Structure formats: C-alpha cells, structure tokens
C-alpha atoms as a printed R data frame, in Angstrom:
    type eleno elety resid chain resno       x      y      z
1   ATOM     1    CA   UNK     A     1 -55.033 53.698 30.272
2   ATOM     2    CA   UNK     A     2 -51.832 51.651 30.635
3   ATOM     3    CA   UNK     A     3 -48.768 53.752 29.906
4   ATOM     4    CA   UNK     A     4 -45.541 51.739 29.931
5   ATOM     5    CA   UNK     A     5 -42.159 52.696 31.377
6   ATOM     6    CA   UNK     A     6 -40.704 52.599 27.852
7   ATOM     7    CA   UNK     A     7 -43.339 55.061 26.641
8   ATOM     8    CA   UNK     A     8 -42.725 57.446 29.532
9   ATOM     9    CA   UNK     A     9 -38.951 57.256 28.979
10  ATOM    10    CA   UNK     A    10 -39.373 58.016 25.280
11  ATOM    11    CA   UNK     A    11 -41.663 60.966 26.088
12  ATOM    12    CA   UNK     A    12 -39.339 62.480 28.706
13  ATOM    13    CA   UNK     A    13 -36.152 61.972 26.673
14  ATOM    14    CA   UNK     A    14 -37.773 63.479 23.571
15  ATOM    15    CA   UNK     A    15 -38.482 66.640 25.562
16  ATOM    16    CA   UNK     A    16 -35.101 66.686 27.308
17  ATOM    17    CA   UNK     A    17 -33.107 66.033 24.117
18  ATOM    18    CA   UNK     A    18 -35.243 68.141 21.785
19  ATOM    19    CA   UNK     A    19 -36.482 65.508 19.340
20  ATOM    20    CA   UNK     A    20 -36.962 61.838 18.467
21  ATOM    21    CA   UNK     A    21 -33.504 61.398 16.938
22  ATOM    22    CA   UNK     A    22 -31.492 62.768 19.912
23  ATOM    23    CA   UNK     A    23 -33.744 60.767 22.260
24  ATOM    24    CA   UNK     A    24 -33.077 57.616 20.226
25  ATOM    25    CA   UNK     A    25 -29.309 58.066 20.642
26  ATOM    26    CA   UNK     A    26 -29.745 58.511 24.393
27  ATOM    27    CA   UNK     A    27 -31.954 55.414 24.753
28  ATOM    28    CA   UNK     A    28 -30.132 53.247 22.207
29  ATOM    29    CA   UNK     A    29 -33.182 52.773 19.955
30  ATOM    30    CA   UNK     A    30 -34.137 53.827 16.428
31  ATOM    31    CA   UNK     A    31 -35.832 57.218 16.010
32  ATOM    32    CA   UNK     A    32 -38.845 55.461 14.470
33  ATOM    33    CA   UNK     A    33 -39.141 53.322 17.615
34  ATOM    34    CA   UNK     A    34 -39.089 56.417 19.853
35  ATOM    35    CA   UNK     A    35 -41.697 58.119 17.669
36  ATOM    36    CA   UNK     A    36 -43.874 54.999 17.869
37  ATOM    37    CA   UNK     A    37 -43.580 54.799 21.665
38  ATOM    38    CA   UNK     A    38 -44.650 58.442 22.005
39  ATOM    39    CA   UNK     A    39 -47.548 57.863 19.593
40  ATOM    40    CA   UNK     A    40 -48.665 54.847 21.641
41  ATOM    41    CA   UNK     A    41 -48.516 56.973 24.806
42  ATOM    42    CA   UNK     A    42 -50.683 59.597 23.104
43  ATOM    43    CA   UNK     A    43 -53.189 56.865 22.250
44  ATOM    44    CA   UNK     A    44 -53.126 55.660 25.857
45  ATOM    45    CA   UNK     A    45 -53.773 59.114 27.375
46  ATOM    46    CA   UNK     A    46 -56.221 60.152 24.659
47  ATOM    47    CA   UNK     A    47 -54.622 63.419 23.525
48  ATOM    48    CA   UNK     A    48 -51.613 64.748 21.616
49  ATOM    49    CA   UNK     A    49 -48.420 65.433 23.540
50  ATOM    50    CA   UNK     A    50 -46.580 67.057 20.623
51  ATOM    51    CA   UNK     A    51 -47.531 69.094 17.596
52  ATOM    52    CA   UNK     A    52 -45.464 67.547 14.794
53  ATOM    53    CA   UNK     A    53 -44.048 70.106 12.367
54  ATOM    54    CA   UNK     A    54 -41.928 69.352  9.259
55  ATOM    55    CA   UNK     A    55 -38.621 70.064 11.025
56  ATOM    56    CA   UNK     A    56 -39.482 70.219 14.710
57  ATOM    57    CA   UNK     A    57 -41.717 69.109 17.558
58  ATOM    58    CA   UNK     A    58 -43.714 71.454 19.743
59  ATOM    59    CA   UNK     A    59 -44.874 70.299 23.170
60  ATOM    60    CA   UNK     A    60 -48.592 70.829 23.743
61  ATOM    61    CA   UNK     A    61 -49.949 72.435 26.915
62  ATOM    62    CA   UNK     A    62 -51.256 69.072 28.097
63  ATOM    63    CA   UNK     A    63 -47.862 67.567 27.312
64  ATOM    64    CA   UNK     A    64 -46.201 70.214 29.471
65  ATOM    65    CA   UNK     A    65 -48.485 69.324 32.370
66  ATOM    66    CA   UNK     A    66 -47.725 65.611 32.046
67  ATOM    67    CA   UNK     A    67 -43.938 66.058 31.792
68  ATOM    68    CA   UNK     A    68 -43.211 66.574 35.519
69  ATOM    69    CA   UNK     A    69 -45.472 63.673 36.460
70  ATOM    70    CA   UNK     A    70 -43.792 61.382 33.929
71  ATOM    71    CA   UNK     A    71 -40.336 62.357 35.211
72  ATOM    72    CA   UNK     A    72 -41.451 61.723 38.811
73  ATOM    73    CA   UNK     A    73 -42.653 58.230 37.874
74  ATOM    74    CA   UNK     A    74 -39.293 57.460 36.235
75  ATOM    75    CA   UNK     A    75 -37.404 58.738 39.289
76  ATOM    76    CA   UNK     A    76 -39.496 56.502 41.546
77  ATOM    77    CA   UNK     A    77 -38.734 53.522 39.319
78  ATOM    78    CA   UNK     A    78 -35.003 54.324 39.496
79  ATOM    79    CA   UNK     A    79 -35.285 54.562 43.280
80  ATOM    80    CA   UNK     A    80 -37.175 51.256 43.378
81  ATOM    81    CA   UNK     A    81 -34.476 49.542 41.307
82  ATOM    82    CA   UNK     A    82 -31.695 50.977 43.488
83  ATOM    83    CA   UNK     A    83 -33.496 49.919 46.668
84  ATOM    84    CA   UNK     A    84 -34.051 46.404 45.345
85  ATOM    85    CA   UNK     A    85 -30.348 46.163 44.449
86  ATOM    86    CA   UNK     A    86 -29.296 47.336 47.916
87  ATOM    87    CA   UNK     A    87 -31.596 44.761 49.555
88  ATOM    88    CA   UNK     A    88 -30.227 42.053 47.282
89  ATOM    89    CA   UNK     A    89 -26.717 43.020 48.399
90  ATOM    90    CA   UNK     A    90 -27.729 43.082 52.092
91  ATOM    91    CA   UNK     A    91 -26.811 46.759 52.343
92  ATOM    92    CA   UNK     A    92 -28.085 48.782 55.340
93  ATOM    93    CA   UNK     A    93 -31.369 50.640 54.946
94  ATOM    94    CA   UNK     A    94 -30.713 53.439 57.444
95  ATOM    95    CA   UNK     A    95 -28.053 54.960 59.671
96  ATOM    96    CA   UNK     A    96 -28.150 57.530 62.471
97  ATOM    97    CA   UNK     A    97 -24.930 59.432 63.109
98  ATOM    98    CA   UNK     A    98 -24.333 61.451 66.294
99  ATOM    99    CA   UNK     A    99 -21.861 64.321 65.931
100 ATOM   100    CA   UNK     A   100 -20.223 66.589 68.482
101 ATOM   101    CA   UNK     A   101 -21.388 70.068 67.410
102 ATOM   102    CA   UNK     A   102 -17.803 71.361 67.778
103 ATOM   103    CA   UNK     A   103 -16.656 69.009 65.008
104 ATOM   104    CA   UNK     A   104 -19.118 69.925 62.256
105 ATOM   105    CA   UNK     A   105 -17.600 71.384 59.111
106 ATOM   106    CA   UNK     A   106 -16.718 70.952 55.438
107 ATOM   107    CA   UNK     A   107 -14.531 67.882 56.012
108 ATOM   108    CA   UNK     A   108 -17.386 66.020 57.685
109 ATOM   109    CA   UNK     A   109 -19.829 67.138 54.993
110 ATOM   110    CA   UNK     A   110 -17.605 65.432 52.405
111 ATOM   111    CA   UNK     A   111 -17.950 62.194 54.385
112 ATOM   112    CA   UNK     A   112 -21.742 62.546 54.173
113 ATOM   113    CA   UNK     A   113 -21.402 63.172 50.432
114 ATOM   114    CA   UNK     A   114 -19.446 59.918 50.001
115 ATOM   115    CA   UNK     A   115 -22.057 58.120 52.099
116 ATOM   116    CA   UNK     A   116 -24.902 59.425 49.910
117 ATOM   117    CA   UNK     A   117 -23.032 58.474 46.729
118 ATOM   118    CA   UNK     A   118 -22.119 54.968 47.896
119 ATOM   119    CA   UNK     A   119 -25.569 54.213 49.362
120 ATOM   120    CA   UNK     A   120 -28.113 56.223 47.299
121 ATOM   121    CA   UNK     A   121 -31.166 54.687 49.012
122 ATOM   122    CA   UNK     A   122 -29.771 54.877 52.555
123 ATOM   123    CA   UNK     A   123 -31.910 56.834 55.031
124 ATOM   124    CA   UNK     A   124 -29.489 59.063 56.955
125 ATOM   125    CA   UNK     A   125 -30.263 60.878 60.197
126 ATOM   126    CA   UNK     A   126 -27.704 63.230 61.792
127 ATOM   127    CA   UNK     A   127 -27.899 64.263 65.449
128 ATOM   128    CA   UNK     A   128 -25.736 67.055 66.876
129 ATOM   129    CA   UNK     A   129 -24.909 67.804 70.502
130 ATOM   130    CA   UNK     A   130 -22.163 67.893 73.118
131 ATOM   131    CA   UNK     A   131 -19.881 64.869 73.791
132 ATOM   132    CA   UNK     A   132 -22.087 63.467 76.553
133 ATOM   133    CA   UNK     A   133 -25.181 63.667 74.363
134 ATOM   134    CA   UNK     A   134 -23.317 61.884 71.574
135 ATOM   135    CA   UNK     A   135 -22.314 59.126 73.997
136 ATOM   136    CA   UNK     A   136 -25.857 58.886 75.380
137 ATOM   137    CA   UNK     A   137 -27.412 58.635 71.910
138 ATOM   138    CA   UNK     A   138 -25.096 55.762 71.007
139 ATOM   139    CA   UNK     A   139 -25.558 53.962 74.346
140 ATOM   140    CA   UNK     A   140 -29.355 54.184 74.100
141 ATOM   141    CA   UNK     A   141 -29.261 53.079 70.438
142 ATOM   142    CA   UNK     A   142 -30.728 56.339 69.210
143 ATOM   143    CA   UNK     A   143 -27.593 56.557 67.060
144 ATOM   144    CA   UNK     A   144 -25.590 53.820 65.346
145 ATOM   145    CA   UNK     A   145 -22.261 55.614 65.524
146 ATOM   146    CA   UNK     A   146 -20.902 58.785 67.093
147 ATOM   147    CA   UNK     A   147 -17.980 61.175 66.682
148 ATOM   148    CA   UNK     A   148 -17.044 63.452 69.557
149 ATOM   149    CA   UNK     A   149 -14.243 65.067 71.471
150 ATOM   150    CA   UNK     A   150 -12.635 62.585 73.840
151 ATOM   151    CA   UNK     A   151 -14.272 62.245 77.256
152 ATOM   152    CA   UNK     A   152 -11.291 60.518 78.960
153 ATOM   153    CA   UNK     A   153 -13.434 57.533 79.921
154 ATOM   154    CA   UNK     A   154 -15.257 54.890 77.923
155 ATOM   155    CA   UNK     A   155 -18.214 52.703 78.869
156 ATOM   156    CA   UNK     A   156 -17.596 48.938 78.631
157 ATOM   157    CA   UNK     A   157 -20.691 48.853 76.406
158 ATOM   158    CA   UNK     A   158 -18.921 50.866 73.715
159 ATOM   159    CA   UNK     A   159 -16.291 50.095 71.110
160 ATOM   160    CA   UNK     A   160 -14.166 52.996 69.952
161 ATOM   161    CA   UNK     A   161 -11.516 54.138 67.498
162 ATOM   162    CA   UNK     A   162  -9.223 57.082 68.181
163 ATOM   163    CA   UNK     A   163  -9.688 59.658 65.423
164 ATOM   164    CA   UNK     A   164  -7.808 62.921 64.857
165 ATOM   165    CA   UNK     A   165  -6.263 65.041 67.591
166 ATOM   166    CA   UNK     A   166  -6.165 68.833 67.714
167 ATOM   167    CA   UNK     A   167  -4.343 71.670 69.427
168 ATOM   168    CA   UNK     A   168  -5.930 73.540 72.315
169 ATOM   169    CA   UNK     A   169  -5.040 77.043 73.463
170 ATOM   170    CA   UNK     A   170  -5.790 79.636 76.130
171 ATOM   171    CA   UNK     A   171  -7.881 82.359 74.512
172 ATOM   172    CA   UNK     A   172  -9.043 85.646 75.976
173 ATOM   173    CA   UNK     A   173 -11.171 88.657 75.245
174 ATOM   174    CA   UNK     A   174  -9.142 91.612 73.899
175 ATOM   175    CA   UNK     A   175 -10.547 93.560 76.892
176 ATOM   176    CA   UNK     A   176  -8.161 91.612 79.147
177 ATOM   177    CA   UNK     A   177  -5.093 92.664 77.097
178 ATOM   178    CA   UNK     A   178  -3.398 89.268 77.426
179 ATOM   179    CA   UNK     A   179  -2.142 88.864 73.837
180 ATOM   180    CA   UNK     A   180   1.168 86.990 73.846
181 ATOM   181    CA   UNK     A   181   1.542 87.160 77.633
182 ATOM   182    CA   UNK     A   182   2.545 84.359 79.985
183 ATOM   183    CA   UNK     A   183   0.265 84.311 83.013
184 ATOM   184    CA   UNK     A   184   0.793 82.659 86.386
185 ATOM   185    CA   UNK     A   185  -1.965 80.463 87.759
186 ATOM   186    CA   UNK     A   186  -2.486 83.058 90.487
187 ATOM   187    CA   UNK     A   187  -3.041 85.832 87.918
188 ATOM   188    CA   UNK     A   188  -5.448 83.713 85.864
189 ATOM   189    CA   UNK     A   189  -7.392 82.738 88.979
190 ATOM   190    CA   UNK     A   190  -8.777 86.253 89.276
191 ATOM   191    CA   UNK     A   191 -10.160 86.290 85.721
192 ATOM   192    CA   UNK     A   192 -13.595 85.077 84.603
193 ATOM   193    CA   UNK     A   193 -13.245 81.674 82.884
194 ATOM   194    CA   UNK     A   194 -15.729 79.957 80.559
195 ATOM   195    CA   UNK     A   195 -15.538 76.167 80.833
196 ATOM   196    CA   UNK     A   196 -17.076 73.252 78.938
197 ATOM   197    CA   UNK     A   197 -19.943 71.724 80.890
198 ATOM   198    CA   UNK     A   198 -19.326 68.095 79.957
199 ATOM   199    CA   UNK     A   199 -16.033 68.054 81.899
200 ATOM   200    CA   UNK     A   200 -17.924 69.193 84.996
201 ATOM   201    CA   UNK     A   201 -20.538 66.482 84.400
202 ATOM   202    CA   UNK     A   202 -17.733 63.902 84.165
203 ATOM   203    CA   UNK     A   203 -16.142 65.159 87.375
204 ATOM   204    CA   UNK     A   204 -13.032 66.313 85.497
205 ATOM   205    CA   UNK     A   205 -13.401 70.072 85.806
206 ATOM   206    CA   UNK     A   206 -10.783 70.410 88.562
207 ATOM   207    CA   UNK     A   207  -8.001 69.639 86.101
208 ATOM   208    CA   UNK     A   208  -9.398 72.114 83.598
209 ATOM   209    CA   UNK     A   209 -10.646 75.005 85.717
210 ATOM   210    CA   UNK     A   210  -8.267 77.679 87.002
211 ATOM   211    CA   UNK     A   211 -10.347 80.720 87.885
212 ATOM   212    CA   UNK     A   212 -12.422 81.442 90.946
213 ATOM   213    CA   UNK     A   213 -15.341 82.538 88.754
214 ATOM   214    CA   UNK     A   214 -16.509 79.894 86.272
215 ATOM   215    CA   UNK     A   215 -19.354 79.993 83.757
216 ATOM   216    CA   UNK     A   216 -20.249 76.606 82.244
217 ATOM   217    CA   UNK     A   217 -21.451 76.172 78.673
218 ATOM   218    CA   UNK     A   218 -22.121 72.999 76.658
219 ATOM   219    CA   UNK     A   219 -21.395 74.525 73.237
220 ATOM   220    CA   UNK     A   220 -17.885 75.523 72.138
221 ATOM   221    CA   UNK     A   221 -19.182 77.853 69.435
222 ATOM   222    CA   UNK     A   222 -21.119 79.731 72.120
223 ATOM   223    CA   UNK     A   223 -18.016 79.798 74.341
224 ATOM   224    CA   UNK     A   224 -16.111 81.441 71.487
225 ATOM   225    CA   UNK     A   225 -18.791 84.131 71.203
226 ATOM   226    CA   UNK     A   226 -18.601 84.756 74.951
227 ATOM   227    CA   UNK     A   227 -14.825 85.184 74.761
228 ATOM   228    CA   UNK     A   228 -15.227 87.589 71.840
229 ATOM   229    CA   UNK     A   229 -17.722 89.845 73.588
230 ATOM   230    CA   UNK     A   230 -17.199 89.453 77.346
231 ATOM   231    CA   UNK     A   231 -14.178 90.058 79.577
232 ATOM   232    CA   UNK     A   232 -13.316 86.383 80.031
233 ATOM   233    CA   UNK     A   233 -11.066 83.575 78.852
234 ATOM   234    CA   UNK     A   234 -11.357 79.883 77.931
235 ATOM   235    CA   UNK     A   235  -9.382 76.840 76.888
236 ATOM   236    CA   UNK     A   236 -10.504 76.122 73.322
237 ATOM   237    CA   UNK     A   237  -9.686 73.949 70.300
238 ATOM   238    CA   UNK     A   238  -7.439 76.122 68.158
239 ATOM   239    CA   UNK     A   239  -9.107 75.042 64.891
240 ATOM   240    CA   UNK     A   240 -12.383 76.630 66.016
241 ATOM   241    CA   UNK     A   241 -10.725 79.944 66.769
242 ATOM   242    CA   UNK     A   242  -8.238 80.547 63.946
243 ATOM   243    CA   UNK     A   243 -10.431 83.038 62.075
244 ATOM   244    CA   UNK     A   244 -11.276 84.953 65.264
245 ATOM   245    CA   UNK     A   245  -7.561 85.126 66.163
246 ATOM   246    CA   UNK     A   246  -6.616 86.304 62.697
247 ATOM   247    CA   UNK     A   247  -9.321 88.991 62.787
248 ATOM   248    CA   UNK     A   248  -8.202 90.237 66.210
249 ATOM   249    CA   UNK     A   249 -11.514 89.305 67.843
250 ATOM   250    CA   UNK     A   250  -9.734 87.253 70.543
251 ATOM   251    CA   UNK     A   251  -6.189 86.953 71.913
252 ATOM   252    CA   UNK     A   252  -3.999 83.965 72.678
253 ATOM   253    CA   UNK     A   253  -1.903 83.728 75.850
254 ATOM   254    CA   UNK     A   254   0.134 81.166 77.796
255 ATOM   255    CA   UNK     A   255  -0.221 79.800 81.303
256 ATOM   256    CA   UNK     A   256   2.785 78.919 83.453
257 ATOM   257    CA   UNK     A   257   1.696 75.330 83.796
258 ATOM   258    CA   UNK     A   258   2.556 72.125 81.973
259 ATOM   259    CA   UNK     A   259  -0.861 71.322 80.591
260 ATOM   260    CA   UNK     A   260  -1.589 69.149 77.568
261 ATOM   261    CA   UNK     A   261  -1.513 71.127 74.325
262 ATOM   262    CA   UNK     A   262  -3.573 68.540 72.412
263 ATOM   263    CA   UNK     A   263  -6.939 66.892 72.711
264 ATOM   264    CA   UNK     A   264  -8.352 64.016 70.693
265 ATOM   265    CA   UNK     A   265 -11.575 62.745 69.142
266 ATOM   266    CA   UNK     A   266 -13.263 59.341 69.324
267 ATOM   267    CA   UNK     A   267 -15.519 57.313 67.057
268 ATOM   268    CA   UNK     A   268 -17.883 55.219 69.175
269 ATOM   269    CA   UNK     A   269 -20.497 52.501 68.610
270 ATOM   270    CA   UNK     A   270 -22.130 49.830 70.742
271 ATOM   271    CA   UNK     A   271 -19.752 46.910 71.328
272 ATOM   272    CA   UNK     A   272 -22.305 44.230 70.475
273 ATOM   273    CA   UNK     A   273 -23.509 46.015 67.325
274 ATOM   274    CA   UNK     A   274 -22.172 44.603 64.027
275 ATOM   275    CA   UNK     A   275 -20.421 47.301 62.010
276 ATOM   276    CA   UNK     A   276 -22.330 47.421 58.722
277 ATOM   277    CA   UNK     A   277 -20.927 48.748 55.447
278 ATOM   278    CA   UNK     A   278 -22.331 52.277 55.946
279 ATOM   279    CA   UNK     A   279 -20.841 52.524 59.449
280 ATOM   280    CA   UNK     A   280 -17.522 51.179 58.141
281 ATOM   281    CA   UNK     A   281 -17.415 53.788 55.385
282 ATOM   282    CA   UNK     A   282 -18.024 56.528 57.956
283 ATOM   283    CA   UNK     A   283 -15.289 55.142 60.229
284 ATOM   284    CA   UNK     A   284 -12.780 54.771 57.391
285 ATOM   285    CA   UNK     A   285 -13.392 58.287 56.069
286 ATOM   286    CA   UNK     A   286 -13.135 59.967 59.488
287 ATOM   287    CA   UNK     A   287  -9.918 58.084 60.286
288 ATOM   288    CA   UNK     A   288  -8.378 59.763 57.224
289 ATOM   289    CA   UNK     A   289  -8.802 63.214 58.803
290 ATOM   290    CA   UNK     A   290  -5.474 64.943 59.446
291 ATOM   291    CA   UNK     A   291  -4.442 66.279 62.843
292 ATOM   292    CA   UNK     A   292  -5.656 69.813 63.446
C-alpha cells in the first residue's frame, strides 16, 4: 500500500468539509479530482472509506478509524515542512527561559504566545525560581535568558537589560492593626518581619531588615500568604498584593524612613552568547512592559 499525501488530504478534507465539492474548493481542485483521489486511496487500503449515496456521502466504520491517523500524518508533514523552513532560515531550534516566580502572570504568558506563533517548531522550556536561581541557571547555561527582580549586582559573565520597575510597600497582617499608620523604626523592630531570602544570600539583608525577629522565605507568593494569616509584616511588590489589599486580607502602612519606593527587574543572558532571534523577541516583548 502506498497512500499519497494528496490522497490523505482529499480524504480528510472531504470528511471535514462534508463532501467532495466543498473539499475541492478548500484544496483548489475539481470535485472529480477529489473523488478520484479518495477512490485511489480506497484502492490502496483495500476497502471503502465512504458509502456513496445519490446526494450524500456516509463515512464507513473503517473510514472513521482511519481518519485520526490520516490527520496525524498530515500534521506531521506540516510540522516537517515548518521545521525544514526554520532550519533553512537559520532559526533557533530551542530556547530555555528562566523566570522569577514573582513575575509570572498574564502579561508574560502573552510573550510566550507570541514566541509560539513566531517560531512554531521552537522547543521551549520554562524554569521558575527565585532571582538567585534564575541567575544561576543562566550562568551555568541551563537557561538561555532570564527575567528576575534586580539583585543589585551583576556578574561580569552576564549581559543585561533593565526591564520594568515596580512599587514596593510595607504590608502587614490585619492582626497588627497598622492600616494607614506611620511607624517608627523602633516600633517596627518589635514586630515579626518576613524577608526575602535572596537578599540575605547576597549579603544585602541589613538594608532591608528592620525587625529583631526575621523569618526568611524565597517565594514572594508564600510571603504574602504568611502576611495574610500570621501576625507579621513584609516589604512586598505592590502589584502582587493589590487584590489582597482590596479584599482587606492585608494592610498597608508607612515607615518613618526614606527607603526606596521602587524596585526593578532585569533581563540577563551570558555575555559571550549570541542573541538569537527567539531571545531577541523575548527581550523586545518584555521591554514593552509598563511600570507597575
């Protein structure tokens, strides 16, 4: 048996369009040609695929069983053609993207969507972790490019682009009754604070920590849950907490100290690594993100 691509296309389109004539319009051939291709396929497989009635076609049981297989073959051929075209155009075959787990969301998912649309055969791997993990994955070449909250220092082995910045705020459990208050450093020192672990690992926690009692956590979403349910406070990106603030699950307060009200994000990749077209698309799309 030697079924051709043309025969399989005629068979599948006849089913999808409901007849030889609609299939012929879809494929740009005469209805007689489509009918002949299906008949030749029936000869090749050795059984009828359709019962031909005066005004309609009825798919046989064997035809129904072959349909999914025929469609799969056509999809593989489409994928083969797309892959061959991408290789001809020297397009990248794969990309691994490392993302700070605090930055995941709908806006980033749209970037992935554009990536999938522009490079349909591209193998994409997405890793998610804290800023130091993102940096480590890129440095060790486990990831081609990373997006994370800024770490205030950059290895000479990395190239970077400053992405969007965002507001940070002091947020507390409603148990502490701090909503709208302005606290002195002395008052805050006696309260339980949750702090991001990567700042401690970078040796930068002194500038961030206020309280005598500190609990470290490497996940900002988990820190938010701790602030919701425990008598504690934390410095958090405001964009992660807007819903919780609106719902009254946490409170916002001020500290009597001139601390920075904004933080920033970085795109990073190895300095010696050529930026391919998939990486460039990711960079360009992320750099369009508005300040938060």
